[in-house]
Structures are given as structure tokens and as C-alpha cells.
C-alpha positions as semicolon CSV with decimal commas, in nm:
position;residue;x (nm);y (nm);z (nm)
1;M;1,690;6,835;-3,206
2;H;1,596;6,569;-3,461
3;W;1,563;6,279;-3,214
4;P;1,181;6,290;-3,176
5;V;1,142;6,285;-3,555
6;L;1,392;6,000;-3,598
7;I;1,233;5,793;-3,321
8;A;0,881;5,852;-3,457
9;G;0,980;5,755;-3,812
10;L;1,172;5,447;-3,701
11;T;0,888;5,336;-3,472
12;L;0,628;5,368;-3,747
13;G;0,859;5,175;-3,980
14;L;0,906;4,893;-3,730
15;I;0,531;4,873;-3,668
16;S;0,465;4,879;-4,043
17;S;0,694;4,579;-4,084
18;L;0,409;4,346;-3,993
19;H;0,204;4,504;-4,270
20;C;0,498;4,463;-4,510
21;V;0,527;4,093;-4,431
22;G;0,156;4,045;-4,493
23;M;0,118;4,258;-4,806
24;C;0,461;4,255;-4,974
25;G;0,545;3,889;-4,920
26;P;0,484;3,774;-5,281
27;L;0,699;4,053;-5,426
28;A;0,984;3,996;-5,179
29;L;0,981;3,623;-5,249
30;A;0,975;3,683;-5,626
31;L;1,306;3,872;-5,627
32;P;1,553;3,673;-5,841
33;V;1,827;3,635;-5,581
34;H;1,814;3,267;-5,490
35;H;2,081;3,171;-5,745
36;L;2,327;3,432;-5,617
37;P;2,611;3,351;-5,376
38;R;2,556;3,444;-5,013
39;A;2,733;3,783;-5,028
40;G;2,580;3,874;-5,365
41;R;2,234;3,784;-5,241
42;F;2,272;3,999;-4,930
43;F;2,390;4,307;-5,121
44;A;2,122;4,265;-5,389
45;L;1,851;4,256;-5,121
46;L;2,013;4,541;-4,928
47;F;2,029;4,770;-5,232
48;Y;1,670;4,682;-5,317
49;Q;1,565;4,795;-4,968
50;L;1,784;5,107;-4,988
51;G;1,609;5,191;-5,315
52;R;1,280;5,204;-5,125
53;V;1,439;5,428;-4,861
54;L;1,560;5,666;-5,134
55;T;1,207;5,691;-5,272
56;Y;1,058;5,752;-4,928
57;S;1,320;6,022;-4,865
58;F;1,230;6,185;-5,197
59;L;0,861;6,178;-5,104
60;G;0,960;6,334;-4,772
61;L;1,131;6,614;-4,965
62;L;0,817;6,677;-5,172
63;V;0,570;6,683;-4,884
64;G;0,819;6,853;-4,652
65;E;0,812;7,173;-4,852
66;A;0,432;7,174;-4,836
67;G;0,444;7,099;-4,463
68;R;0,691;7,383;-4,409
69;K;0,455;7,630;-4,575
70;I;0,170;7,505;-4,356
71;Y;0,392;7,548;-4,050
72;L;0,499;7,900;-4,147
73;A;0,136;7,993;-4,208
74;G;0,053;7,887;-3,851
75;F;-0,186;7,606;-3,951
76;Q;0,018;7,307;-3,829
77;Q;-0,216;7,219;-3,542
78;T;-0,532;7,247;-3,752
79;F;-0,371;7,059;-4,039
80;S;-0,272;6,770;-3,813
81;L;-0,632;6,742;-3,689
82;V;-0,762;6,751;-4,047
83;M;-0,512;6,490;-4,169
84;G;-0,600;6,260;-3,880
85;G;-0,969;6,296;-3,961
86;V;-0,907;6,227;-4,331
87;V;-0,707;5,913;-4,250
88;L;-0,987;5,781;-4,028
89;L;-1,251;5,867;-4,290
90;L;-1,061;5,691;-4,570
91;L;-1,011;5,394;-4,339
92;V;-1,386;5,364;-4,280
93;L;-1,465;5,408;-4,651
94;Y;-1,214;5,146;-4,767
95;Y;-1,250;4,878;-4,499
96;G;-1,611;4,948;-4,403
97;Y;-1,766;5,014;-4,744
98;K;-1,498;4,879;-4,984
99;Y;-1,472;5,220;-5,147
100;A;-1,124;5,328;-5,257
101;I;-1,045;5,682;-5,367
102;Q;-0,774;5,672;-5,633
103;P;-0,760;5,927;-5,917
104;A;-0,730;5,790;-6,271
105;F;-0,387;5,947;-6,325
106;L;-0,252;5,759;-6,022
107;S;-0,387;5,430;-6,156
108;R;-0,209;5,494;-6,486
109;F;0,111;5,584;-6,301
110;F;0,100;5,267;-6,090
111;N;0,038;5,053;-6,399
112;Y;0,338;5,217;-6,566
113;L;0,551;5,144;-6,259
114;Q;0,452;4,779;-6,263
115;K;0,564;4,752;-6,626
116;I;0,900;4,907;-6,537
117;M;0,941;4,662;-6,251
118;M;0,864;4,367;-6,478
119;R;1,134;4,485;-6,720
120;L;1,383;4,520;-6,436
121;L;1,301;4,169;-6,314
122;R;1,380;4,037;-6,664
123;S;1,695;4,248;-6,707
124;D;2,054;4,165;-6,612
125;K;2,068;4,099;-6,240
126;N;2,316;4,347;-6,096
127;I;2,325;4,588;-5,802
128;A;2,195;4,877;-6,014
129;S;1,889;4,682;-6,131
130;F;1,800;4,587;-5,773
131;L;1,845;4,948;-5,659
132;L;1,617;5,072;-5,940
133;L;1,367;4,799;-5,860
134;G;1,356;4,919;-5,499
135;I;1,316;5,281;-5,610
136;A;1,021;5,184;-5,830
137;N;0,870;4,971;-5,554
138;G;0,877;5,269;-5,318
139;F;0,624;5,448;-5,538
140;L;0,371;5,162;-5,541
141;P;0,046;5,219;-5,346
142;C;0,079;5,121;-4,981
143;G;-0,147;5,218;-4,693
144;M;0,133;5,248;-4,440
145;V;0,342;5,464;-4,673
146;Y;0,041;5,692;-4,708
147;M;0,022;5,708;-4,329
148;A;0,390;5,800;-4,313
149;I;0,342;6,073;-4,574
150;A;0,045;6,212;-4,383
151;T;0,259;6,227;-4,069
152;A;0,554;6,383;-4,254
153;L;0,322;6,657;-4,377
154;T;0,267;6,768;-4,019
155;T;0,637;6,821;-3,946
156;S;0,775;7,173;-3,919
157;S;1,055;7,157;-4,175
158;T;1,165;6,989;-4,496
159;T;1,461;6,835;-4,312
160;H;1,232;6,677;-4,053
161;S;1,005;6,542;-4,325
162;I;1,296;6,383;-4,514
163;L;1,441;6,233;-4,195
164;F;1,102;6,100;-4,086
165;M;1,042;5,925;-4,419
166;A;1,400;5,795;-4,438
167;F;1,385;5,642;-4,091
168;F;1,039;5,505;-4,165
169;G;1,196;5,318;-4,455
170;L;1,494;5,205;-4,248
171;G;1,255;5,069;-3,985
172;T;1,099;4,833;-4,241
173;I;1,432;4,689;-4,362
174;P;1,498;4,424;-4,093
175;A;1,163;4,251;-4,143
176;M;1,183;4,276;-4,523
177;L;1,534;4,128;-4,529
178;A;1,421;3,848;-4,299
179;L;1,119;3,788;-4,523
180;S;1,342;3,757;-4,830
181;Y;1,557;3,498;-4,653
182;F;1,298;3,306;-4,454
183;G;0,971;3,394;-4,628
184;Q;0,909;3,035;-4,735
185;M;0,872;2,947;-4,366
186;I;0,586;3,196;-4,322
187;S;0,260;3,035;-4,426
188;L;-0,008;3,208;-4,631
189;Q;-0,242;3,190;-4,331
190;V;0,004;3,388;-4,119
191;R;0,041;3,654;-4,389
192;L;-0,337;3,682;-4,419
193;R;-0,366;3,731;-4,044
194;L;-0,105;4,004;-4,058
195;R;-0,304;4,177;-4,332
196;R;-0,598;4,201;-4,097
197;L;-0,385;4,419;-3,869
198;V;-0,344;4,685;-4,140
199;P;-0,661;4,882;-4,056
200;V;-0,561;4,872;-3,688
201;F;-0,223;5,029;-3,767
202;M;-0,381;5,288;-3,995
203;G;-0,639;5,376;-3,732
204;L;-0,366;5,422;-3,471
205;V;-0,178;5,659;-3,703
206;G;-0,497;5,858;-3,764
207;L;-0,560;5,885;-3,391
208;A;-0,196;5,985;-3,334
209;L;-0,235;6,269;-3,586
210;V;-0,550;6,387;-3,409
211;L;-0,375;6,374;-3,071
212;R;-0,080;6,563;-3,216
213;G;-0,316;6,833;-3,340
214;L;-0,475;6,864;-2,995
215;N;-0,142;6,999;-2,866
216;L;-0,171;6,831;-2,523
217;D;0,199;6,871;-2,439
218;I;0,249;6,495;-2,399
219;P;0,604;6,403;-2,508
220;Y;0,616;6,215;-2,842
221;L;0,242;6,138;-2,842
222;S;0,100;6,491;-2,843
223;P;0,392;6,733;-2,806
224;E;0,343;7,105;-2,783
225;L;0,362;7,225;-3,141
226;P;0,619;7,500;-3,188
227;T;0,523;7,841;-3,320
228;A;0,690;7,943;-3,643
229;T;0,943;8,222;-3,613
230;G;0,783;8,552;-3,692
231;I;0,430;8,434;-3,614
232;H;0,279;8,580;-3,302
233;A;-0,048;8,494;-3,139
234;V;-0,309;8,768;-3,146
235;H;-0,487;8,824;-2,817
236;C;-0,805;9,023;-2,775
237;H;-0,822;9,263;-2,483
238;R;-1,127;9,436;-2,351
């Protein structure tokens, strides 16, 4: 059954919405949709958001294959513990010591993406340009997206990983659409306060990954991790 994966992805997306409002507010408000008629504005914003969901689903496909190999190798529980520990460590380094780990090639890639997005913002405003803008936006660095990817890596199949990332993206859409329509009513002070919640959300995801790896047989929070078909536990007998 896919329900636990869908619920987990959607829940993380809904929780991440507060982060999106705090961090992505300027970009959402900069979208050139205010001159469009009501229906055109809605579909432009919707396709922009669906572009992000497509990117997240693609990232789910990439990490899902890696997660499947980890699952088949029998390391899912250990990997979940390790990923949770890494998330908590990076959280301490970034928010405690202002130290960010980002390889040079990723910095170049993100700079390239920003140039593409600027071109799209200056191009003809049609549904395709908003969809492409959303696809490009989905690749931009985001702490909560990284948390979603880390969680998707611990799923047992590529399908689960894709579904998790897709529903994560869908969970962020209501708040992002509302922000695009009513963002001017949200003051800068409110957005700054929401930003302060980011490390709390990231810490909760890290703890959730650790709990998942502990295999405590608690539904949704720390479910019993399944054993891959063909992998049998080895018991020592005296």
C-alpha cells in the first residue's frame, strides 16, 4: 500500500509551507502575473507550482533508484539512522556555526539556474514559460527539499520515492498559491519569524529519520522496516 508514503510526503509538504512562505515570498511575489485576467493568473500560478512538483518527482526518481539499492542490500535501517545523523549535524554546522557545505559545482549549477529563471521572467508570458520557471525553481537550494530528498532515500522502492516527493510538492501548493494572491498582506516581520522555524522543521525531520531507523514498530513515526525479498537474517546458533 502506498498510503503511508503519500501521507508522509503530503504532511511534510504542508509543514514545509510555513518555510516556503518565509523563504520564497520574494520570488512568489515577483512572478509577473498581476496584469493577467483572473483565470489566466490562476493557471499561470498553477502551472508554475506544477513545474516544481515535476522537478521534485524527477528528484524522487533519481534518489529512489539509489534508495532501492540500499533497501535490496539490507542497509535501509542503518542508512536511515545515518541520514538522520547527517541532517542533524548539518543543521548544527549551518545554524550553530554558520558553516554551509556546498560543493563548487553545485554553486555553478545554481548560478546557471538563476540566469535561466531571469530569462524566463523576461520572456513571453505564457503557460509554458511559467511551467519551465517552476521546473527551474524546483532545483534551487532549499533546506526543506533537502529534507524531503533525505527521507525519500530511505524508502524501499523507486515508486515510493517518486510518490513521496510528488506529494511533498503538492503539499506546498496551497500555501504558495495563497502567498501569490495575498502575499502583500503578509508583512516582512511575519516572514522573518517564519524563517526562524526552519531549523525546527529540519531538526524534526532529522529526528524522524533517526526514529525510523530505530525500527520501533510505531505506525508512521517508526514503522517496522520491511525486509527485502531474497534477504534473510543470519542467526548464530551455539
